[in-house]
BAVO-18077 format. One record per residue (C-alpha): residue number from 1; chain; x negated, y negated, z negated. Coordinates in nm, 4 decimals, padded with zeros to 6 digits. Layout:
# residues N
<NUM, 'A', <X, Y, Z>>
...
END
This chain:
# residues 68
<1, 'A', <03.5622, 16.4884, 00.9479>>
<2, 'A', <03.6600, 16.1541, 00.8015>>
<3, 'A', <03.3297, 15.9849, 00.8836>>
<4, 'A', <03.3239, 16.1315, 01.2420>>
<5, 'A', <03.6738, 16.0028, 01.3142>>
<6, 'A', <03.6032, 15.6693, 01.1648>>
<7, 'A', <03.2805, 15.6458, 01.3695>>
<8, 'A', <03.4453, 15.7422, 01.7051>>
<9, 'A', <03.7543, 15.5204, 01.6693>>
<10, 'A', <03.6623, 15.1728, 01.5379>>
<11, 'A', <04.0278, 15.0393, 01.5293>>
<12, 'A', <04.1453, 15.3476, 01.3266>>
<13, 'A', <04.0356, 15.4302, 00.9755>>
<14, 'A', <04.1525, 15.7487, 00.8081>>
<15, 'A', <04.1289, 15.8764, 00.4548>>
<16, 'A', <04.1714, 16.2371, 00.3270>>
<17, 'A', <04.4459, 16.2551, 00.0614>>
<18, 'A', <04.3814, 16.6287, -00.0120>>
<19, 'A', <04.3138, 16.9781, 00.1124>>
<20, 'A', <04.5958, 17.2185, 00.1283>>
<21, 'A', <04.5631, 17.5934, 00.0633>>
<22, 'A', <04.9130, 17.6696, 00.1975>>
<23, 'A', <05.1868, 17.4419, 00.3420>>
<24, 'A', <05.5530, 17.4823, 00.4010>>
<25, 'A', <05.6845, 17.2174, 00.6414>>
<26, 'A', <06.0721, 17.2112, 00.6457>>
<27, 'A', <06.1541, 16.8791, 00.8229>>
<28, 'A', <05.9949, 16.5361, 00.8928>>
<29, 'A', <05.8669, 16.4045, 00.5468>>
<30, 'A', <05.9873, 16.7237, 00.3618>>
<31, 'A', <05.7215, 16.9682, 00.2566>>
<32, 'A', <05.5891, 17.1860, -00.0288>>
<33, 'A', <05.2132, 17.2557, -00.0556>>
<34, 'A', <04.9331, 17.3951, -00.2817>>
<35, 'A', <04.6650, 17.1269, -00.2928>>
<36, 'A', <04.3129, 17.2351, -00.3760>>
<37, 'A', <04.1225, 17.0170, -00.6155>>
<38, 'A', <03.7667, 17.0516, -00.7256>>
<39, 'A', <03.6804, 17.0617, -01.0993>>
<40, 'A', <03.3466, 16.9330, -01.2413>>
<41, 'A', <03.1960, 17.2747, -01.2894>>
<42, 'A', <03.2065, 17.3802, -00.9180>>
<43, 'A', <03.5380, 17.5681, -00.9481>>
<44, 'A', <03.8683, 17.4791, -00.7748>>
<45, 'A', <04.2173, 17.4545, -00.9064>>
<46, 'A', <04.5474, 17.4470, -00.7080>>
<47, 'A', <04.8211, 17.2015, -00.7763>>
<48, 'A', <05.1750, 17.2157, -00.6417>>
<49, 'A', <05.2883, 16.9110, -00.4383>>
<50, 'A', <05.6422, 16.8602, -00.3399>>
<51, 'A', <05.7607, 16.5751, -00.1209>>
<52, 'A', <06.1132, 16.4877, -00.0111>>
<53, 'A', <06.2690, 16.8076, -00.1309>>
<54, 'A', <06.5865, 16.8205, -00.3407>>
<55, 'A', <06.4064, 16.9355, -00.6467>>
<56, 'A', <06.1945, 16.6216, -00.6692>>
<57, 'A', <06.4521, 16.3586, -00.5453>>
<58, 'A', <06.6165, 16.1541, -00.8224>>
<59, 'A', <06.9503, 16.0960, -00.6322>>
<60, 'A', <07.0475, 16.4720, -00.6539>>
<61, 'A', <07.2072, 16.6330, -00.9620>>
<62, 'A', <07.0306, 16.8740, -01.1860>>
<63, 'A', <07.2398, 17.1627, -01.0619>>
<64, 'A', <07.1302, 17.1074, -00.6969>>
<65, 'A', <06.7700, 17.0787, -00.8132>>
<66, 'A', <06.7812, 17.4174, -00.9961>>
<67, 'A', <06.9690, 17.6018, -00.7102>>
<68, 'A', <06.7454, 17.4496, -00.4330>>
END
């Protein structure tokens, strides 16, 4: 996909950051996802990725992180 888009649109170059198994979109720039990553032996692992949510923000107190 990456090579085809980069070939068709010369002024735009994209890169793939990851492949998500499941994705929860809450608002703009706020999501939780399970990212699939390949291991060396042909197996895949899932890693949790949290962006912009209260549980990963440093300007929220610990109580809000636990309750959220």
